[in-house]
ROVOGU-262611 format. One line per field, with one value per atom (N, C-alpha, C): residue number from 0; residue in one letter; x, y, z. Coordinates in steps of 0.2 Angstrom, whole numbers, plus 5000, padded with zeros to 4 digits. Atoms other than C-alpha are relative to their C-alpha. Layout:
! residues N
martor = c(NUM/...)
torse = c(a/...)
X = c(X/...)
Y = c(Y/...)
Z = c(Z/...)
***
This chain:
! residues 154
martor = c(0/0/0/1/1/1/2/2/2/3/3/3/4/4/4/5/5/5/6/6/6/7/7/7/8/8/8/9/9/9/10/10/10/11/11/11/12/12/12/13/13/13/14/14/14/15/15/15/16/16/16/17/17/17/18/18/18/19/19/19/20/20/20/21/21/21/22/22/22/23/23/23/24/24/24/25/25/25/26/26/26/27/27/27/28/28/28/29/29/29/30/30/30/31/31/31/32/32/32/33/33/33/34/34/34/35/35/35/36/36/36/37/37/37/38/38/38/39/39/39/40/40/40/41/41/41/42/42/42/43/43/43/44/44/44/45/45/45/46/46/46/47/47/47/48/48/48/49/49/49/50/50/50/51/51/51/52/52/52/53/53/53/54/54/54/55/55/55/56/56/56/57/57/57/58/58/58/59/59/59/60/60/60/61/61/61/62/62/62/63/63/63/64/64/64/65/65/65/66/66/66/67/67/67/68/68/68/69/69/69/70/70/70/71/71/71/72/72/72/73/73/73/74/74/74/75/75/75/76/76/76/77/77/77/78/78/78/79/79/79/80/80/80/81/81/81/82/82/82/83/83/83/84/84/84/85/85/85/86/86/86/87/87/87/88/88/88/89/89/89/90/90/90/91/91/91/92/92/92/93/93/93/94/94/94/95/95/95/96/96/96/97/97/97/98/98/98/99/99/99/100/100/100/101/101/101/102/102/102/103/103/103/104/104/104/105/105/105/106/106/106/107/107/107/108/108/108/109/109/109/110/110/110/111/111/111/112/112/112/113/113/113/114/114/114/115/115/115/116/116/116/117/117/117/118/118/118/119/119/119/120/120/120/121/121/121/122/122/122/123/123/123/124/124/124/125/125/125/126/126/126/127/127/127/128/128/128/129/129/129/130/130/130/131/131/131/132/132/132/133/133/133/134/134/134/135/135/135/136/136/136/137/137/137/138/138/138/139/139/139/140/140/140/141/141/141/142/142/142/143/143/143/144/144/144/145/145/145/146/146/146/147/147/147/148/148/148/149/149/149/150/150/150/151/151/151/152/152/152/153/153/153)
torse = c(m/m/m/n/n/n/h/h/h/e/e/e/h/h/h/g/g/g/m/m/m/e/e/e/g/g/g/m/m/m/a/a/a/p/p/p/t/t/t/s/s/s/q/q/q/s/s/s/t/t/t/n/n/n/g/g/g/t/t/t/l/l/l/m/m/m/m/m/m/m/m/m/h/h/h/m/m/m/t/t/t/f/f/f/f/f/f/w/w/w/g/g/g/n/n/n/i/i/i/a/a/a/e/e/e/i/i/i/l/l/l/f/f/f/s/s/s/g/g/g/w/w/w/p/p/p/s/s/s/r/r/r/r/r/r/g/g/g/a/a/a/g/g/g/m/m/m/y/y/y/a/a/a/l/l/l/a/a/a/l/l/l/i/i/i/f/f/f/i/i/i/f/f/f/v/v/v/l/l/l/a/a/a/f/f/f/l/l/l/v/v/v/e/e/e/w/w/w/l/l/l/s/s/s/h/h/h/s/s/s/r/r/r/l/l/l/i/i/i/k/k/k/l/l/l/l/l/l/g/g/g/e/e/e/g/g/g/s/s/s/s/s/s/n/n/n/v/v/v/l/l/l/a/a/a/g/g/g/v/v/v/v/v/v/q/q/q/t/t/t/l/l/l/l/l/l/h/h/h/a/a/a/i/i/i/r/r/r/v/v/v/g/g/g/l/l/l/a/a/a/y/y/y/l/l/l/v/v/v/m/m/m/l/l/l/a/a/a/v/v/v/m/m/m/s/s/s/f/f/f/n/n/n/g/g/g/g/g/g/v/v/v/f/f/f/l/l/l/m/m/m/a/a/a/v/v/v/a/a/a/g/g/g/h/h/h/a/a/a/l/l/l/g/g/g/f/f/f/l/l/l/l/l/l/f/f/f/g/g/g/s/s/s/r/r/r/v/v/v/f/f/f/k/k/k/k/k/k/s/s/s/t/t/t/e/e/e/m/m/m/f/f/f/l/l/l/d/d/d/d/d/d/n/n/n/t/t/t/s/s/s/d/d/d/p/p/p/p/p/p/p/p/p/m/m/m/a/a/a/c/c/c)
X = c(4996/4766/5007/4993/4782/5005/4995/4797/5006/4994/4810/5002/4998/4810/5004/4996/4815/5005/4995/4824/4997/5003/4812/5005/4995/4822/5006/4993/4836/4998/5001/4838/5007/4994/4850/5004/4996/4865/5004/4996/4876/5002/4998/4884/5008/4993/4901/5004/4995/4916/4998/5001/4910/4993/5006/4893/4994/5005/4883/4997/5004/4870/5001/4999/4875/4994/5005/4862/5002/4999/4861/4994/5006/4851/4997/5004/4838/4997/5003/4833/5006/4995/4843/5000/5000/4849/5005/4996/4858/5004/4996/4873/5007/4993/4891/5002/4999/4890/4998/5002/4891/5006/4994/4902/5000/5000/4907/5006/4995/4917/5004/4996/4927/4997/5002/4922/5003/4997/4924/5002/4998/4927/4995/4997/4923/4997/5004/4910/5000/5001/4911/5007/4994/4928/5000/5001/4921/4998/5002/4916/5006/4995/4933/5002/4999/4935/4994/5006/4917/5001/4999/4922/5006/4995/4938/4997/5003/4927/4996/5003/4916/5004/4995/4931/5002/4998/4937/4995/5006/4920/5000/5000/4920/5006/4994/4938/4999/5001/4933/4996/5005/4918/5003/4997/4928/5005/4995/4942/4996/5003/4929/4998/5002/4923/5006/4994/4941/5002/4998/4945/4995/5005/4929/5000/5000/4932/5007/4993/4951/5003/4997/4962/5007/4993/4976/5003/4997/4978/5004/4996/4985/5007/4993/5000/5005/4996/5006/5003/4997/5009/4997/5003/5004/5004/4995/5019/4999/5000/5014/4995/5003/5007/4993/5007/4988/5000/5000/4992/5001/4999/5000/4995/5005/4987/4994/5005/4974/5000/4998/4982/4999/5001/4983/4993/5007/4965/4996/5004/4959/5002/4998/4969/4997/5003/4962/4992/5008/4944/4999/5001/4947/5001/4999/4953/4994/5006/4938/4994/5006/4925/5001/4998/4934/4998/5002/4932/4993/5008/4914/4997/5003/4910/5001/4999/4918/4996/5004/4908/4993/5007/4892/5000/5001/4896/5000/5000/4899/4993/5007/4882/4995/5004/4875/5000/5000/4879/4993/5006/4863/5001/4999/4871/4999/5002/4864/5006/4995/4880/5005/4996/4889/4997/5003/4876/5001/4999/4877/5007/4993/4896/5002/4999/4896/4997/5003/4884/5004/4996/4894/5007/4994/4910/4999/5002/4902/4998/5003/4894/5006/4995/4910/5005/4996/4920/4998/5003/4908/5001/4999/4908/5007/4993/4927/5002/4997/4930/4995/5005/4914/4996/5005/4904/5004/4997/4907/5003/4999/4911/5008/4993/4930/5003/4997/4932/5000/5000/4937/4995/5005/4925/5002/4997/4937/5000/5000/4938/4993/5007/4919/4998/5001/4919/5004/4996/4933/4998/5002/4926/4994/5006/4914/4997/5002/4913/4997/5003/4902/4997/5003/4897/4994/5006/4882/4994/5005/4867/4995/5005/4853/4995/5006/4839/4994/5005/4825/4993/5006/4808/4994/5006/4792/4994)
Y = c(5004/5079/4998/5002/5069/5002/4998/5077/4996/5003/5065/4995/5004/5053/4994/5006/5037/5001/4999/5044/4998/5002/5036/4997/5004/5030/5004/4996/5043/5007/4993/5059/5004/4996/5073/5001/5000/5074/5007/4994/5088/5002/4998/5097/4998/5002/5090/5006/4995/5100/5003/4998/5102/5003/4997/5109/4995/5005/5093/4998/5002/5087/4992/5007/5070/4997/5004/5057/4995/5005/5045/4995/5005/5029/4999/5001/5026/4993/5006/5009/4995/5005/4993/5001/5000/4994/4995/5004/4982/5003/4997/4987/5001/5000/4989/5008/4993/5008/5003/4998/5013/5003/4997/5023/4996/5004/5012/5003/4997/5020/5006/4994/5032/5004/4996/5046/4998/5002/5040/4992/5007/5021/4996/5001/5011/5004/4996/5022/4997/5002/5020/4997/5003/5011/4993/5007/4995/4995/5006/4978/4997/5002/4974/5003/4996/4988/4998/5001/4984/4993/5007/4965/5001/4999/4971/5003/4997/4982/4995/5005/4967/4995/5004/4957/5003/4996/4971/4999/5000/4971/4993/5007/4952/4999/5001/4952/5004/4996/4966/4997/5003/4957/4993/5006/4941/5001/4998/4950/5002/4999/4956/4994/5006/4939/4996/5003/4933/5003/4997/4946/4999/5001/4943/4993/5007/4925/4997/5002/4924/5001/5000/4921/5003/4997/4933/5002/4998/4938/4995/5005/4921/5000/4999/4925/5003/4996/4936/4996/5005/4921/5002/5000/4918/5005/4995/4929/5007/4993/4945/5004/4996/4959/5002/4999/4963/5007/4994/4981/4999/5001/4975/4996/5004/4962/5004/4996/4975/5005/4996/4987/4997/5004/4974/4998/5002/4968/5006/4994/4986/5002/4998/4989/4995/5005/4973/5002/4998/4979/5006/4994/4996/4998/5002/4988/4996/5004/4976/5004/4995/4990/5004/4996/5001/4996/5004/4987/4999/5001/4983/5006/4993/5002/5001/5000/5001/4996/5005/4986/5003/4997/4995/5006/4994/5011/4998/5003/5000/4998/5003/4992/5006/4994/5010/5003/4998/5012/4997/5003/5002/4996/5005/4991/4993/5007/4974/4995/5004/4966/5001/4999/4974/4997/5003/4969/4992/5007/4951/4998/5001/4951/5001/4999/4958/4995/5005/4945/4993/5006/4931/5000/5000/4937/4999/5002/4937/4993/5007/4920/4996/5004/4912/5001/4999/4920/4997/5003/4914/4992/5007/4897/4997/5002/4895/5001/4998/4904/5000/4999/4905/4994/5006/4889/4994/5006/4872/4995/5004/4865/4997/5002/4865/5000/5001/4864/4993/5007/4849/5000/5001/4842/5003/4997/4847/5007/4993/4865/5003/4997/4867/5000/5000/4862/5005/4996/4873/5008/4994/4888/5003/4998/4897/5006/4994/4912/4998/5002/4904/5005/4995/4913/4998/5002/4904/5005/4995/4915/4997/5002/4915/4996/5004/4902/5005/4996/4908/4998/5002/4909/5001/4999/4906/5004)
Z = c(5005/4909/5002/4998/4912/4995/5005/4903/5001/4998/4910/4995/5006/4895/5002/4998/4903/5006/4995/4918/5007/4994/4931/5004/4996/4946/5001/4999/4944/5003/4997/4953/4999/5001/4949/5007/4994/4961/5000/5001/4955/4993/5006/4941/4999/5001/4934/4998/5001/4930/4993/5006/4912/4999/5000/4917/4998/5002/4912/5007/4994/4925/5001/4999/4933/5003/4997/4937/5004/4996/4951/5000/5000/4950/5007/4993/4964/5000/5000/4958/4997/5003/4952/4993/5008/4934/4998/5003/4923/4995/5005/4912/5002/4998/4911/5000/4999/4911/5006/4993/4929/5003/4996/4941/5007/4994/4956/5004/4996/4970/4998/5002/4960/4994/5006/4948/4994/5007/4930/5000/5000/4935/5001/5006/4926/4994/5005/4917/4993/5007/4898/4998/5003/4897/4998/5003/4891/5005/4996/4897/5004/4997/4902/5007/4994/4915/5005/4996/4921/5004/4997/4924/5005/4995/4933/5006/4994/4944/5004/4997/4948/5004/4997/4952/5007/4994/4964/5005/4995/4973/5003/4997/4975/5004/4996/4982/5006/4994/4994/5005/4996/5000/5003/4997/5002/5005/4995/5012/5006/4994/5024/5004/4996/5028/5002/4998/5029/5007/4994/5042/5005/4995/5051/5004/4997/5054/5001/5000/5054/5008/4993/5070/4999/5001/5065/5007/4994/5083/5004/4998/5087/4998/5002/5077/5004/4996/5090/5006/4995/5102/5007/4993/5120/5004/4996/5127/4998/5001/5119/5005/4995/5129/4998/5002/5130/4996/5003/5124/4992/5007/5108/4996/5003/5105/4999/5000/5108/4994/5006/5095/4994/5006/5082/4999/5001/5085/4998/5002/5084/4992/5006/5068/4995/5004/5060/4999/5000/5065/4996/5004/5057/4993/5007/5041/4997/5002/5041/4999/5000/5044/4994/5006/5031/4993/5006/5018/4999/5000/5023/4997/5002/5020/4993/5007/5003/4996/5003/4998/5000/5000/5004/4996/5005/4994/4993/5007/4979/4998/5001/4981/4999/5000/4983/4993/5007/4964/4997/5002/4962/4993/5006/4948/5002/4999/4948/5001/5000/4944/5006/4994/4958/5006/4995/4970/5001/5000/4965/5001/4998/4966/5007/4993/4983/5004/4997/4989/4999/5002/4980/5004/4997/4988/5008/4993/5006/5001/4999/5003/4999/5000/4997/5006/4994/5011/5006/4994/5024/4999/5001/5016/5002/4999/5017/5007/4994/5033/5006/4995/5043/5002/4999/5040/5003/4997/5047/4994/5005/5030/5000/5000/5032/5007/4994/5050/5003/4997/5060/5006/4994/5073/5006/4993/5087/5000/5000/5081/5001/4998/5082/5007/4993/5100/5004/4997/5104/4999/5002/5095/5003/4997/5107/4997/5003/5096/4993/5006/5082/4996/5004/5067/4996/5002/5064/5000/5000/5059/5006/4995/5073/4996/5003/5070/4998/5003/5060/5004/4997/5069/4995/5005/5060/5003)
***
């Protein structure tokens, strides 16, 4: 006999400081009562805080795409040393990976709204910075590091 009463898809994770058992979703769910990235945020603080959390996830995903396709290393100029350029490039890579991991951890909350906002942030970021929509035809030929997805094989 199942005594979980509607707790399918959830698994206990740990006990909180007040002794209550916390549950973690193992399937997607819809609703504005969720914990995303930080304990107690946005939780039960209302729809406004949930909307703020969704905007935060969208911006994180958008920034990941911007950093993935930006040419910030050109700001150093042609005369800069390879060591300095390598350090800046490594720093930007570390920031991009850190932001991508934050987006991944947010999606692991299994909240449907968080998932949709993460995908939307990545999609808009790719549209603006990675796709050919806003590139001049001369930029497409000069850019040998294309971000086009590989062709799909049937």
